[in-house]
Gaussian input, Z-matrix of N, CA and C with variables (Angstrom, degrees):
# hf/3-21g

backbone

0 1
 N
 C     1     B1
 C     2     B2     1     A1
 N     3     B3     2     A2     1     D1
 C     4     B4     3     A3     2     D2
 C     5     B5     4     A4     3     D3
 N     6     B6     5     A5     4     D4
 C     7     B7     6     A6     5     D5
 C     8     B8     7     A7     6     D6
 N     9     B9     8     A8     7     D7
 C    10    B10     9     A9     8     D8
 C    11    B11    10    A10     9     D9
 N    12    B12    11    A11    10    D10
 C    13    B13    12    A12    11    D11
 C    14    B14    13    A13    12    D12
 N    15    B15    14    A14    13    D13
 C    16    B16    15    A15    14    D14
 C    17    B17    16    A16    15    D15
 N    18    B18    17    A17    16    D16
 C    19    B19    18    A18    17    D17
 C    20    B20    19    A19    18    D18
 N    21    B21    20    A20    19    D19
 C    22    B22    21    A21    20    D20
 C    23    B23    22    A22    21    D21
 N    24    B24    23    A23    22    D22
 C    25    B25    24    A24    23    D23
 C    26    B26    25    A25    24    D24
 N    27    B27    26    A26    25    D25
 C    28    B28    27    A27    26    D26
 C    29    B29    28    A28    27    D27
 N    30    B30    29    A29    28    D28
 C    31    B31    30    A30    29    D29
 C    32    B32    31    A31    30    D30
 N    33    B33    32    A32    31    D31
 C    34    B34    33    A33    32    D32
 C    35    B35    34    A34    33    D33
 N    36    B36    35    A35    34    D34
 C    37    B37    36    A36    35    D35
 C    38    B38    37    A37    36    D36
 N    39    B39    38    A38    37    D37
 C    40    B40    39    A39    38    D38
 C    41    B41    40    A40    39    D39
 N    42    B42    41    A41    40    D40
 C    43    B43    42    A42    41    D41
 C    44    B44    43    A43    42    D42
 N    45    B45    44    A44    43    D43
 C    46    B46    45    A45    44    D44
 C    47    B47    46    A46    45    D45
 N    48    B48    47    A47    46    D46
 C    49    B49    48    A48    47    D47
 C    50    B50    49    A49    48    D48
 N    51    B51    50    A50    49    D49
 C    52    B52    51    A51    50    D50
 C    53    B53    52    A52    51    D51
 N    54    B54    53    A53    52    D52
 C    55    B55    54    A54    53    D53
 C    56    B56    55    A55    54    D54
 N    57    B57    56    A56    55    D55
 C    58    B58    57    A57    56    D56
 C    59    B59    58    A58    57    D57
 N    60    B60    59    A59    58    D58
 C    61    B61    60    A60    59    D59
 C    62    B62    61    A61    60    D60
 N    63    B63    62    A62    61    D61
 C    64    B64    63    A63    62    D62
 C    65    B65    64    A64    63    D63
 N    66    B66    65    A65    64    D64
 C    67    B67    66    A66    65    D65
 C    68    B68    67    A67    66    D66
 N    69    B69    68    A68    67    D67
 C    70    B70    69    A69    68    D68
 C    71    B71    70    A70    69    D69
 N    72    B72    71    A71    70    D70
 C    73    B73    72    A72    71    D71
 C    74    B74    73    A73    72    D72
 N    75    B75    74    A74    73    D73
 C    76    B76    75    A75    74    D74
 C    77    B77    76    A76    75    D75
 N    78    B78    77    A77    76    D76
 C    79    B79    78    A78    77    D77
 C    80    B80    79    A79    78    D78
 N    81    B81    80    A80    79    D79
 C    82    B82    81    A81    80    D80
 C    83    B83    82    A82    81    D81
 N    84    B84    83    A83    82    D82
 C    85    B85    84    A84    83    D83
 C    86    B86    85    A85    84    D84
 N    87    B87    86    A86    85    D85
 C    88    B88    87    A87    86    D86
 C    89    B89    88    A88    87    D87
 N    90    B90    89    A89    88    D88
 C    91    B91    90    A90    89    D89
 C    92    B92    91    A91    90    D90
 N    93    B93    92    A92    91    D91
 C    94    B94    93    A93    92    D92
 C    95    B95    94    A94    93    D93
 N    96    B96    95    A95    94    D94
 C    97    B97    96    A96    95    D95
 C    98    B98    97    A97    96    D96
 N    99    B99    98    A98    97    D97
 C   100   B100    99    A99    98    D98
 C   101   B101   100   A100    99    D99
 N   102   B102   101   A101   100   D100
 C   103   B103   102   A102   101   D101
 C   104   B104   103   A103   102   D102
 N   105   B105   104   A104   103   D103
 C   106   B106   105   A105   104   D104
 C   107   B107   106   A106   105   D105
 N   108   B108   107   A107   106   D106
 C   109   B109   108   A108   107   D107
 C   110   B110   109   A109   108   D108
 N   111   B111   110   A110   109   D109
 C   112   B112   111   A111   110   D110
 C   113   B113   112   A112   111   D111
 N   114   B114   113   A113   112   D112
 C   115   B115   114   A114   113   D113
 C   116   B116   115   A115   114   D114
 N   117   B117   116   A116   115   D115
 C   118   B118   117   A117   116   D116
 C   119   B119   118   A118   117   D117
 N   120   B120   119   A119   118   D118
 C   121   B121   120   A120   119   D119
 C   122   B122   121   A121   120   D120
 N   123   B123   122   A122   121   D121
 C   124   B124   123   A123   122   D122
 C   125   B125   124   A124   123   D123
 N   126   B126   125   A125   124   D124
 C   127   B127   126   A126   125   D125
 C   128   B128   127   A127   126   D126
 N   129   B129   128   A128   127   D127
 C   130   B130   129   A129   128   D128
 C   131   B131   130   A130   129   D129
 N   132   B132   131   A131   130   D130
 C   133   B133   132   A132   131   D131
 C   134   B134   133   A133   132   D132
 N   135   B135   134   A134   133   D133
 C   136   B136   135   A135   134   D134
 C   137   B137   136   A136   135   D135
 N   138   B138   137   A137   136   D136
 C   139   B139   138   A138   137   D137
 C   140   B140   139   A139   138   D138
 N   141   B141   140   A140   139   D139
 C   142   B142   141   A141   140   D140
 C   143   B143   142   A142   141   D141
 N   144   B144   143   A143   142   D142
 C   145   B145   144   A144   143   D143
 C   146   B146   145   A145   144   D144
 N   147   B147   146   A146   145   D145
 C   148   B148   147   A147   146   D146
 C   149   B149   148   A148   147   D147
 N   150   B150   149   A149   148   D148
 C   151   B151   150   A150   149   D149
 C   152   B152   151   A151   150   D150
 N   153   B153   152   A152   151   D151
 C   154   B154   153   A153   152   D152
 C   155   B155   154   A154   153   D153
 N   156   B156   155   A155   154   D154
 C   157   B157   156   A156   155   D155
 C   158   B158   157   A157   156   D156
 N   159   B159   158   A158   157   D157
 C   160   B160   159   A159   158   D158
 C   161   B161   160   A160   159   D159
 N   162   B162   161   A161   160   D160
 C   163   B163   162   A162   161   D161
 C   164   B164   163   A163   162   D162
 N   165   B165   164   A164   163   D163
 C   166   B166   165   A165   164   D164
 C   167   B167   166   A166   165   D165
 N   168   B168   167   A167   166   D166
 C   169   B169   168   A168   167   D167
 C   170   B170   169   A169   168   D168
 N   171   B171   170   A170   169   D169
 C   172   B172   171   A171   170   D170
 C   173   B173   172   A172   171   D171
 N   174   B174   173   A173   172   D172
 C   175   B175   174   A174   173   D173
 C   176   B176   175   A175   174   D174
 N   177   B177   176   A176   175   D175
 C   178   B178   177   A177   176   D176
 C   179   B179   178   A178   177   D177
 N   180   B180   179   A179   178   D178
 C   181   B181   180   A180   179   D179
 C   182   B182   181   A181   180   D180
 N   183   B183   182   A182   181   D181
 C   184   B184   183   A183   182   D182
 C   185   B185   184   A184   183   D183
 N   186   B186   185   A185   184   D184
 C   187   B187   186   A186   185   D185
 C   188   B188   187   A187   186   D186
 N   189   B189   188   A188   187   D187
 C   190   B190   189   A189   188   D188
 C   191   B191   190   A190   189   D189
 N   192   B192   191   A191   190   D190
 C   193   B193   192   A192   191   D191
 C   194   B194   193   A193   192   D192
 N   195   B195   194   A194   193   D193
 C   196   B196   195   A195   194   D194
 C   197   B197   196   A196   195   D195
 N   198   B198   197   A197   196   D196
 C   199   B199   198   A198   197   D197
 C   200   B200   199   A199   198   D198
 N   201   B201   200   A200   199   D199
 C   202   B202   201   A201   200   D200
 C   203   B203   202   A202   201   D201
 N   204   B204   203   A203   202   D202
 C   205   B205   204   A204   203   D203
 C   206   B206   205   A205   204   D204
 N   207   B207   206   A206   205   D205
 C   208   B208   207   A207   206   D206
 C   209   B209   208   A208   207   D207
 N   210   B210   209   A209   208   D208
 C   211   B211   210   A210   209   D209
 C   212   B212   211   A211   210   D210
 N   213   B213   212   A212   211   D211
 C   214   B214   213   A213   212   D212
 C   215   B215   214   A214   213   D213
 N   216   B216   215   A215   214   D214
 C   217   B217   216   A216   215   D215
 C   218   B218   217   A217   216   D216
 N   219   B219   218   A218   217   D217
 C   220   B220   219   A219   218   D218
 C   221   B221   220   A220   219   D219
 N   222   B222   221   A221   220   D220
 C   223   B223   222   A222   221   D221
 C   224   B224   223   A223   222   D222
 N   225   B225   224   A224   223   D223
 C   226   B226   225   A225   224   D224
 C   227   B227   226   A226   225   D225
 N   228   B228   227   A227   226   D226
 C   229   B229   228   A228   227   D227
 C   230   B230   229   A229   228   D228
 N   231   B231   230   A230   229   D229
 C   232   B232   231   A231   230   D230
 C   233   B233   232   A232   231   D231
 N   234   B234   233   A233   232   D232
 C   235   B235   234   A234   233   D233
 C   236   B236   235   A235   234   D234
 N   237   B237   236   A236   235   D235
 C   238   B238   237   A237   236   D236
 C   239   B239   238   A238   237   D237
 N   240   B240   239   A239   238   D238
 C   241   B241   240   A240   239   D239
 C   242   B242   241   A241   240   D240
 N   243   B243   242   A242   241   D241
 C   244   B244   243   A243   242   D242
 C   245   B245   244   A244   243   D243
 N   246   B246   245   A245   244   D244
 C   247   B247   246   A246   245   D245
 C   248   B248   247   A247   246   D246
 N   249   B249   248   A248   247   D247
 C   250   B250   249   A249   248   D248
 C   251   B251   250   A250   249   D249
 N   252   B252   251   A251   250   D250
 C   253   B253   252   A252   251   D251
 C   254   B254   253   A253   252   D252
 N   255   B255   254   A254   253   D253
 C   256   B256   255   A255   254   D254
 C   257   B257   256   A256   255   D255
 N   258   B258   257   A257   256   D256
 C   259   B259   258   A258   257   D257
 C   260   B260   259   A259   258   D258
 N   261   B261   260   A260   259   D259
 C   262   B262   261   A261   260   D260
 C   263   B263   262   A262   261   D261
 N   264   B264   263   A263   262   D262
 C   265   B265   264   A264   263   D263
 C   266   B266   265   A265   264   D264

   B1=1.4510
   B2=1.5142
   B3=1.3000
   B4=1.4569
   B5=1.5034
   B6=1.3028
   B7=1.4586
   B8=1.5214
   B9=1.3527
   B10=1.4662
   B11=1.5290
   B12=1.3211
   B13=1.4665
   B14=1.5206
   B15=1.3261
   B16=1.4577
   B17=1.5180
   B18=1.3198
   B19=1.4581
   B20=1.5247
   B21=1.3233
   B22=1.4554
   B23=1.5225
   B24=1.3090
   B25=1.4583
   B26=1.5213
   B27=1.2972
   B28=1.4633
   B29=1.5269
   B30=1.3190
   B31=1.4545
   B32=1.5226
   B33=1.3344
   B34=1.4660
   B35=1.5197
   B36=1.3019
   B37=1.4539
   B38=1.5275
   B39=1.3067
   B40=1.4594
   B41=1.5225
   B42=1.3190
   B43=1.4763
   B44=1.5205
   B45=1.3356
   B46=1.4636
   B47=1.5225
   B48=1.3321
   B49=1.4606
   B50=1.5218
   B51=1.3286
   B52=1.4627
   B53=1.5269
   B54=1.3263
   B55=1.4675
   B56=1.5249
   B57=1.3258
   B58=1.4598
   B59=1.5325
   B60=1.3063
   B61=1.4626
   B62=1.5111
   B63=1.3280
   B64=1.4686
   B65=1.5264
   B66=1.3287
   B67=1.4726
   B68=1.5242
   B69=1.3323
   B70=1.4633
   B71=1.5312
   B72=1.3282
   B73=1.4682
   B74=1.5313
   B75=1.3306
   B76=1.4619
   B77=1.5245
   B78=1.3219
   B79=1.4611
   B80=1.5246
   B81=1.3179
   B82=1.4708
   B83=1.5246
   B84=1.3166
   B85=1.4624
   B86=1.5233
   B87=1.3203
   B88=1.4677
   B89=1.5307
   B90=1.3325
   B91=1.4650
   B92=1.5229
   B93=1.3418
   B94=1.4550
   B95=1.5222
   B96=1.3248
   B97=1.4634
   B98=1.5210
   B99=1.3177
   B100=1.4635
   B101=1.5206
   B102=1.3274
   B103=1.4589
   B104=1.5077
   B105=1.3282
   B106=1.4650
   B107=1.5271
   B108=1.3377
   B109=1.4573
   B110=1.5280
   B111=1.3247
   B112=1.4676
   B113=1.5199
   B114=1.3144
   B115=1.4633
   B116=1.5225
   B117=1.3219
   B118=1.4620
   B119=1.5259
   B120=1.3154
   B121=1.4648
   B122=1.5243
   B123=1.3157
   B124=1.4664
   B125=1.5238
   B126=1.3230
   B127=1.4654
   B128=1.5235
   B129=1.3256
   B130=1.4663
   B131=1.5248
   B132=1.3325
   B133=1.4649
   B134=1.5248
   B135=1.3209
   B136=1.4677
   B137=1.5280
   B138=1.3244
   B139=1.4523
   B140=1.5274
   B141=1.3397
   B142=1.4606
   B143=1.5347
   B144=1.3009
   B145=1.4509
   B146=1.5194
   B147=1.3223
   B148=1.4670
   B149=1.5246
   B150=1.3268
   B151=1.4580
   B152=1.5227
   B153=1.3333
   B154=1.4536
   B155=1.5173
   B156=1.3196
   B157=1.4555
   B158=1.5204
   B159=1.3310
   B160=1.4610
   B161=1.5223
   B162=1.3042
   B163=1.4628
   B164=1.5172
   B165=1.2989
   B166=1.4595
   B167=1.5157
   B168=1.2925
   B169=1.4506
   B170=1.5187
   B171=1.3185
   B172=1.4599
   B173=1.5297
   B174=1.3411
   B175=1.4613
   B176=1.5239
   B177=1.3019
   B178=1.4558
   B179=1.5259
   B180=1.3147
   B181=1.4700
   B182=1.5345
   B183=1.3177
   B184=1.4628
   B185=1.5250
   B186=1.3055
   B187=1.4666
   B188=1.5227
   B189=1.3108
   B190=1.4652
   B191=1.5208
   B192=1.3321
   B193=1.4695
   B194=1.5212
   B195=1.3224
   B196=1.4673
   B197=1.5277
   B198=1.3153
   B199=1.4604
   B200=1.5283
   B201=1.3209
   B202=1.4669
   B203=1.5216
   B204=1.3408
   B205=1.4706
   B206=1.5201
   B207=1.3242
   B208=1.4614
   B209=1.5224
   B210=1.3174
   B211=1.4608
   B212=1.5250
   B213=1.3321
   B214=1.4724
   B215=1.5191
   B216=1.3185
   B217=1.4537
   B218=1.5162
   B219=1.3130
   B220=1.4687
   B221=1.5312
   B222=1.3105
   B223=1.4668
   B224=1.5218
   B225=1.3124
   B226=1.4613
   B227=1.5293
   B228=1.3066
   B229=1.4733
   B230=1.5273
   B231=1.3208
   B232=1.4655
   B233=1.5267
   B234=1.3331
   B235=1.4644
   B236=1.5257
   B237=1.3263
   B238=1.4670
   B239=1.5161
   B240=1.3097
   B241=1.4712
   B242=1.5226
   B243=1.3300
   B244=1.4620
   B245=1.5331
   B246=1.3273
   B247=1.4641
   B248=1.5257
   B249=1.3219
   B250=1.4648
   B251=1.5270
   B252=1.3283
   B253=1.4624
   B254=1.5306
   B255=1.3394
   B256=1.4579
   B257=1.5258
   B258=1.3129
   B259=1.4626
   B260=1.5239
   B261=1.3107
   B262=1.4648
   B263=1.5303
   B264=1.3339
   B265=1.4727
   B266=1.5186
   A1=110.61
   A2=117.49
   A3=118.88
   A4=111.85
   A5=114.91
   A6=122.21
   A7=109.70
   A8=118.12
   A9=120.05
   A10=113.52
   A11=117.49
   A12=118.86
   A13=113.28
   A14=117.98
   A15=119.92
   A16=109.69
   A17=115.18
   A18=120.71
   A19=109.65
   A20=116.19
   A21=120.59
   A22=109.00
   A23=116.01
   A24=123.04
   A25=106.96
   A26=116.65
   A27=120.70
   A28=109.99
   A29=116.17
   A30=122.39
   A31=114.30
   A32=117.32
   A33=121.25
   A34=108.97
   A35=115.77
   A36=121.74
   A37=108.31
   A38=116.88
   A39=122.01
   A40=110.77
   A41=117.24
   A42=120.18
   A43=111.12
   A44=117.17
   A45=119.72
   A46=110.99
   A47=116.90
   A48=120.53
   A49=110.71
   A50=117.05
   A51=120.55
   A52=111.15
   A53=116.89
   A54=120.85
   A55=110.91
   A56=116.66
   A57=120.61
   A58=109.51
   A59=117.03
   A60=120.96
   A61=112.28
   A62=116.53
   A63=120.39
   A64=111.08
   A65=117.03
   A66=120.18
   A67=110.90
   A68=116.42
   A69=119.71
   A70=111.29
   A71=117.24
   A72=120.37
   A73=110.00
   A74=116.51
   A75=120.26
   A76=110.78
   A77=117.34
   A78=120.66
   A79=110.33
   A80=117.30
   A81=120.88
   A82=110.13
   A83=115.81
   A84=120.42
   A85=110.81
   A86=116.23
   A87=121.01
   A88=111.32
   A89=116.30
   A90=120.67
   A91=112.69
   A92=116.49
   A93=120.49
   A94=113.26
   A95=116.55
   A96=121.17
   A97=109.44
   A98=116.00
   A99=119.97
   A100=112.84
   A101=117.79
   A102=120.97
   A103=111.93
   A104=116.57
   A105=121.17
   A106=113.74
   A107=117.42
   A108=119.83
   A109=110.44
   A110=116.51
   A111=119.86
   A112=110.36
   A113=116.82
   A114=121.08
   A115=110.32
   A116=117.28
   A117=120.18
   A118=111.57
   A119=117.20
   A120=121.00
   A121=110.41
   A122=116.39
   A123=120.24
   A124=112.10
   A125=117.83
   A126=120.51
   A127=109.46
   A128=116.67
   A129=120.34
   A130=110.67
   A131=117.39
   A132=120.49
   A133=111.57
   A134=116.39
   A135=121.35
   A136=113.21
   A137=117.10
   A138=120.33
   A139=111.32
   A140=117.04
   A141=119.72
   A142=110.50
   A143=115.62
   A144=120.43
   A145=113.84
   A146=117.36
   A147=119.94
   A148=106.85
   A149=115.38
   A150=119.62
   A151=112.25
   A152=116.41
   A153=120.44
   A154=109.79
   A155=116.44
   A156=122.18
   A157=106.29
   A158=116.28
   A159=120.31
   A160=109.23
   A161=115.30
   A162=120.87
   A163=109.01
   A164=115.90
   A165=121.29
   A166=108.52
   A167=116.27
   A168=120.95
   A169=109.50
   A170=116.00
   A171=119.71
   A172=111.41
   A173=115.20
   A174=118.47
   A175=109.71
   A176=115.35
   A177=121.06
   A178=110.25
   A179=117.14
   A180=121.61
   A181=110.90
   A182=117.83
   A183=120.92
   A184=111.05
   A185=116.79
   A186=120.66
   A187=110.43
   A188=116.98
   A189=120.59
   A190=111.30
   A191=117.53
   A192=120.83
   A193=110.23
   A194=117.03
   A195=120.66
   A196=110.71
   A197=116.94
   A198=120.46
   A199=110.02
   A200=116.72
   A201=121.03
   A202=110.92
   A203=116.74
   A204=120.37
   A205=110.95
   A206=117.02
   A207=120.47
   A208=109.89
   A209=116.71
   A210=120.42
   A211=112.23
   A212=117.42
   A213=120.70
   A214=111.19
   A215=116.42
   A216=120.70
   A217=113.30
   A218=115.27
   A219=120.77
   A220=111.51
   A221=114.72
   A222=120.23
   A223=109.88
   A224=116.17
   A225=120.80
   A226=109.83
   A227=115.81
   A228=120.55
   A229=110.91
   A230=116.50
   A231=120.78
   A232=111.14
   A233=116.70
   A234=120.70
   A235=110.92
   A236=116.56
   A237=120.74
   A238=110.53
   A239=116.99
   A240=120.71
   A241=111.07
   A242=116.91
   A243=120.52
   A244=111.17
   A245=116.40
   A246=120.16
   A247=110.18
   A248=116.70
   A249=120.96
   A250=112.01
   A251=116.01
   A252=119.70
   A253=110.16
   A254=116.82
   A255=120.07
   A256=112.12
   A257=117.02
   A258=121.04
   A259=111.90
   A260=116.68
   A261=119.76
   A262=112.42
   A263=116.49
   A264=120.34
   A265=111.12
   D1=0.63
   D2=179.67
   D3=98.38
   D4=178.49
   D5=-178.76
   D6=-86.06
   D7=109.83
   D8=-177.76
   D9=-80.90
   D10=11.21
   D11=-176.05
   D12=-84.92
   D13=-1.41
   D14=178.57
   D15=-140.19
   D16=158.25
   D17=179.89
   D18=-85.68
   D19=130.58
   D20=175.30
   D21=-73.81
   D22=-41.45
   D23=177.51
   D24=-114.54
   D25=130.30
   D26=-177.86
   D27=-52.89
   D28=131.44
   D29=179.85
   D30=89.29
   D31=-4.02
   D32=179.31
   D33=-113.61
   D34=129.81
   D35=178.96
   D36=-104.62
   D37=113.99
   D38=-178.11
   D39=-57.20
   D40=-36.24
   D41=-179.59
   D42=-59.24
   D43=-38.54
   D44=179.11
   D45=-62.16
   D46=-40.22
   D47=178.90
   D48=-67.05
   D49=-40.79
   D50=178.30
   D51=-64.59
   D52=-40.99
   D53=178.49
   D54=-65.26
   D55=-39.97
   D56=177.06
   D57=-61.80
   D58=-42.95
   D59=177.43
   D60=-61.15
   D61=-40.06
   D62=177.72
   D63=-64.75
   D64=-40.11
   D65=177.98
   D66=-64.31
   D67=-41.13
   D68=179.86
   D69=-69.53
   D70=-34.61
   D71=175.77
   D72=-64.28
   D73=-40.98
   D74=177.80
   D75=-64.95
   D76=-39.66
   D77=177.19
   D78=-63.11
   D79=-39.35
   D80=177.21
   D81=-54.67
   D82=-47.44
   D83=179.85
   D84=-64.45
   D85=-42.36
   D86=-179.64
   D87=-61.31
   D88=-35.04
   D89=-179.71
   D90=-83.04
   D91=-2.10
   D92=179.01
   D93=79.40
   D94=21.63
   D95=179.08
   D96=-90.29
   D97=164.92
   D98=-178.39
   D99=-73.64
   D100=-19.22
   D101=178.80
   D102=158.65
   D103=-173.55
   D104=-177.32
   D105=-61.13
   D106=-30.08
   D107=178.89
   D108=-62.71
   D109=-46.61
   D110=177.63
   D111=-63.83
   D112=-42.14
   D113=179.32
   D114=-57.21
   D115=-49.53
   D116=-177.15
   D117=-69.14
   D118=-38.11
   D119=179.75
   D120=-62.89
   D121=-48.40
   D122=-176.95
   D123=-74.47
   D124=-25.99
   D125=172.42
   D126=-65.67
   D127=-43.31
   D128=177.60
   D129=-61.52
   D130=-39.82
   D131=177.72
   D132=-61.33
   D133=-29.85
   D134=-176.70
   D135=-87.64
   D136=-5.83
   D137=-172.95
   D138=-95.33
   D139=114.49
   D140=177.90
   D141=-58.23
   D142=140.44
   D143=178.82
   D144=95.97
   D145=-17.41
   D146=176.20
   D147=-91.37
   D148=115.14
   D149=-179.39
   D150=-108.38
   D151=-10.90
   D152=-178.03
   D153=-141.09
   D154=137.11
   D155=173.79
   D156=-116.43
   D157=112.70
   D158=-179.24
   D159=-89.37
   D160=122.86
   D161=179.07
   D162=-136.55
   D163=157.70
   D164=175.31
   D165=-115.51
   D166=120.81
   D167=-179.80
   D168=-100.27
   D169=134.24
   D170=176.38
   D171=-111.77
   D172=2.42
   D173=177.09
   D174=-155.23
   D175=158.39
   D176=176.12
   D177=-62.22
   D178=-34.94
   D179=179.53
   D180=-60.03
   D181=-40.17
   D182=178.51
   D183=-64.58
   D184=-41.51
   D185=177.01
   D186=-63.00
   D187=-44.40
   D188=179.14
   D189=-62.96
   D190=-37.01
   D191=176.94
   D192=-63.40
   D193=-43.96
   D194=179.86
   D195=-61.37
   D196=-40.30
   D197=178.02
   D198=-63.77
   D199=-39.90
   D200=176.78
   D201=-60.20
   D202=-43.64
   D203=-179.74
   D204=-62.33
   D205=-41.69
   D206=178.09
   D207=-61.72
   D208=-43.41
   D209=-179.65
   D210=-65.89
   D211=-27.72
   D212=177.92
   D213=-77.97
   D214=-21.04
   D215=176.17
   D216=88.70
   D217=-179.88
   D218=-177.43
   D219=-71.22
   D220=163.76
   D221=173.95
   D222=-64.96
   D223=154.39
   D224=176.15
   D225=-73.24
   D226=163.33
   D227=178.84
   D228=-59.28
   D229=-38.48
   D230=178.60
   D231=-64.15
   D232=-43.80
   D233=178.99
   D234=-64.47
   D235=-40.63
   D236=178.40
   D237=-60.76
   D238=-42.67
   D239=178.89
   D240=-59.47
   D241=-41.68
   D242=179.05
   D243=-65.45
   D244=-41.98
   D245=179.04
   D246=-61.10
   D247=-49.00
   D248=-177.78
   D249=-63.03
   D250=-37.51
   D251=178.74
   D252=-62.72
   D253=-45.33
   D254=-179.12
   D255=-72.69
   D256=-36.55
   D257=-176.13
   D258=-69.69
   D259=-25.84
   D260=-177.20
   D261=-102.34
   D262=0.22
   D263=-178.90
   D264=-78.42

């Protein structure tokens, strides 16, 4: 992922973004999801105004996973609150 010891954009600390990602990955596990990809996909499904989720699939398995996430539906309001709390911390 590169050297996190310097800011790519002035005022942005890459380490903070990596730590936020780690917290969200841990939340994914806590919620019983397969990982951050499912978390982000189902969060998008739950967000009013988002009508399209652009993804790039490199395997049939990834496409099948996305279909599974759609069939499971959006995250609950409680789960969304937890995601937003961690994402903005």
